[in-house]
C-alpha positions in Angstrom: -45.3 -165.2 -173.5 -46.3 -161.6 -172.8 -49.3 -161.9 -175.1 -50.5 -164.9 -173.2 -50.3 -163.0 -169.9 -52.3 -160.2 -171.4 -55.0 -162.6 -172.6 -55.3 -164.2 -169.2 -55.4 -160.8 -167.5 -58.2 -159.6 -169.9 -60.3 -162.7 -169.4 -59.8 -162.4 -165.6 -60.8 -158.8 -165.7 -64.1 -159.6 -167.5 -64.9 -162.4 -165.0 -64.0 -160.1 -162.1 -66.3 -157.3 -163.4 -69.1 -159.8 -163.9 -69.2 -160.5 -160.1 -71.2 -158.4 -157.7 -69.4 -156.2 -155.2 -69.6 -158.6 -152.3 -68.2 -161.5 -154.4 -65.4 -159.2 -155.7 -64.4 -158.4 -152.1 -64.6 -162.1 -151.1 -62.4 -163.1 -154.0 -59.8 -160.4 -153.2 -59.7 -161.3 -149.5 -59.2 -165.0 -150.4 -56.3 -164.1 -152.7 -54.8 -162.0 -150.0 -55.3 -164.7 -147.4 -53.6 -167.3 -149.6 -50.6 -165.1 -150.2 -50.3 -164.1 -146.5 -50.3 -167.7 -145.5 -47.6 -168.5 -148.0 -45.5 -165.6 -146.6 -46.2 -166.7 -143.0 -44.9 -170.2 -143.9 -41.7 -168.6 -145.3 -41.3 -166.5 -142.1 -41.6 -169.7 -140.0 -39.0 -171.4 -142.2 -36.7 -168.4 -141.7 -37.3 -168.4 -137.9 -36.4 -172.1 -137.7 -33.2 -171.5 -139.7 -32.2 -168.4 -137.7 -30.6 -170.3 -134.8 -32.8 -169.1 -132.0 -33.1 -171.5 -129.0 -33.4 -175.2 -130.0 -36.3 -176.0 -127.7 -38.4 -173.0 -128.4 -38.8 -173.0 -132.2 -42.2 -174.7 -132.3 -43.5 -172.6 -129.5 -42.3 -169.3 -131.1 -43.5 -170.2 -134.6 -47.1 -169.9 -133.4 -46.4 -166.2 -132.7 -46.0 -165.3 -136.4 -49.4 -164.1 -137.4 -50.9 -163.3 -140.8 -53.6 -160.6 -141.0 -55.8 -159.6 -143.9 -56.9 -156.0 -143.8 -60.7 -155.3 -143.5 -62.5 -154.0 -146.6 -62.7 -150.4 -145.4 -58.9 -150.1 -145.6 -58.6 -151.6 -149.1 -57.0 -154.8 -150.1 -53.8 -155.9 -148.3 -52.3 -158.1 -145.7 -49.4 -158.2 -143.2 -47.3 -160.8 -141.5 -46.2 -159.7 -138.1 -44.6 -160.9 -134.8 -46.1 -158.2 -132.7 -48.3 -159.8 -130.0 -52.1 -159.6 -130.0 -53.6 -157.7 -127.1 -54.0 -160.5 -124.6 -57.5 -161.4 -123.4 -57.6 -163.5 -120.3 -61.2 -164.6 -120.8 -60.8 -165.9 -124.4 -57.1 -166.6 -124.4 -56.6 -164.5 -127.5 -53.1 -163.2 -127.9 -51.5 -166.1 -126.0 -50.0 -167.7 -129.1 -47.6 -164.9 -129.7 -46.2 -165.1 -126.2 -43.4 -167.3 -124.9 -43.6 -168.7 -121.4 -40.3 -168.5 -119.6 -38.9 -170.6 -116.8 -40.7 -168.5 -114.2 -44.0 -169.1 -115.9 -44.3 -165.5 -117.2 -45.5 -164.7 -120.7 -43.0 -162.6 -122.7 -43.1 -161.2 -126.3 -39.8 -162.8 -127.3 -40.3 -162.8 -131.1 -40.5 -159.0 -131.3 -37.2 -158.8 -129.3 -35.6 -161.5 -131.4 -36.4 -159.6 -134.7 -34.8 -156.3 -133.6 -32.5 -157.4 -130.8 -32.3 -155.5 -127.5 -29.8 -153.1 -125.9 -27.6 -154.1 -123.0 -29.6 -154.1 -119.8 -28.4 -153.3 -116.3 -29.9 -153.4 -112.8 -29.8 -150.5 -110.4 -27.7 -150.6 -107.3 -29.9 -151.5 -104.3 -29.3 -149.3 -101.2 -31.0 -149.2 -97.9 -30.2 -146.2 -95.6 -26.6 -145.7 -96.5 -25.7 -149.4 -96.9 -25.4 -151.1 -100.3 -27.4 -154.3 -100.4 -26.4 -155.3 -104.0 -24.3 -153.7 -106.6 -25.9 -153.0 -110.1 -24.8 -155.5 -112.7 -25.4 -156.3 -116.4 -28.3 -158.7 -117.2 -27.4 -159.2 -120.9 -28.8 -158.4 -124.3 -30.5 -160.3 -127.1 -28.9 -160.4 -130.4 -30.8 -159.5 -133.6 -32.0 -162.5 -135.6 -33.7 -160.6 -138.4 -35.9 -163.5 -139.7 -38.8 -161.2 -140.7 -36.5 -158.8 -142.6 -35.0 -161.8 -144.4 -38.6 -162.9 -145.3 -39.5 -159.5 -146.5 -36.4 -159.3 -148.8 -37.1 -162.8 -150.2 -40.8 -162.4 -150.9 -41.1 -158.9 -152.2 -41.2 -159.8 -155.9 -42.8 -163.3 -155.4 -45.9 -161.9 -153.7 -46.5 -159.3 -156.4 -46.1 -161.9 -159.1 -48.5 -164.4 -157.4 -51.2 -161.7 -156.9 -51.0 -160.5 -160.5 -51.2 -163.9 -162.2 
């Protein structure tokens, strides 16, 4: 079995070297894009199995993004939940945001991955009289679906890219 893998690798190497530089980059990017999309699907599957809100799973799964690095940084990709910088004119970055009940856009996926600390409000006072006492507003537990994806796919991605 090992000798077969070496033969395939050597034949691939000769084909790869026969391509011009632009075609080599294109082939490498398409391989990276294919693997990043596989990994993204795995992350979406882990998100849906994590137990986060029943009505928001489809909305949140759009926020998991796969990005292939440009040529100047070498060959690579990443799957992330961090929101794109929002652009009101083009609507770019809206997919990674969740719209809450008040109609505000929030980056819930990045909070769900790591969890949040307990949050409190400040006591409201107005000239020596207390209007409202400070109180706890809750915390978000850590779901860790991206960490689970990273652990599952570490060897699989390398194997798929090599063969």
